[in-house]
N, C-alpha and C positions, 0 to 999 in steps of 0.2 A: 914396031910391028903394027900395022893397021888394025884397028879394032880392039887391041889389047889395052885395058885400063888397069891401073894398080895404084894403090897408095901404100907407102911403106912408112911405118912408124917405129920409133925406138923407145923402149921403156928403160930408163936408166935407174938402177938401184944403187944403194950405197956401195955395194961390192960390185966392181966392174964385171966380174965373172958371172954375175947373176943377171946382167943386162939381157933383155929379150927384144927381138925384132919381130914385128907383126906386119904382114902385108895382106891387104884385101885386094883380090884380083878377080877379073872377069873379062870375057870377050864380048864387046858390044855388038859384034857382027854375028855372034852365036855360031861360029864355025867349028866348034868343038876341037880346039887345039889340044894336042897331047903334050904334056909337060912331064919331065922327069925330076922327081924330088930326090935330092941328095940325102944321105943318112942322117944329117943333122936337121932336116926340115920335116916338120909334121904338118898335116893339113886337117882342116875342119870345115864342115859345111856351114851355111849361114846360121844354123841353130846351135852350133858348137859341138856337133857330133863328130867324133874322129873319122877320118877317111882312110882307106888303105894306103900303105906306104908304096913307094915306087912310082910307076907311071900313073897319071890321072888325066882325065879330060877336063879341060877348062872351057866352060861355055858361058852362057848369059847369066847364070846364077852365080853370085859372088862366092868365093871360097876364101878361107883364112889360111895363110901360111905362117908358121911360127918357127923361129930358130934363134940361136944365140949369135948367128953370123948373118949379117946383111948380105955379104957376098954370096952365100949359099942360096939365098932367096932370089937375088938378082940373076944368078946363073940359071936357076930353074925357069925363070920367066923370060930370059933372053936366049936360051939355048933351045930354040924350037926347031 
């Protein structure tokens, strides 16, 4: 997607069920894309404050997406 930037990081714990995936995502073109977060994905603003679940606007300000599933995060970012 033109303008969409994201870094996806995985935190591995000793227990594989506790592994977390964190993505930092933003739209370099600031076109305010609407993304839909699945039930397993939570979002936070750049200060760490929780954002409402469901649909959200992704603009020039980075947001953090957190899940136990990398696939859920990738789906939210690619299913525009």
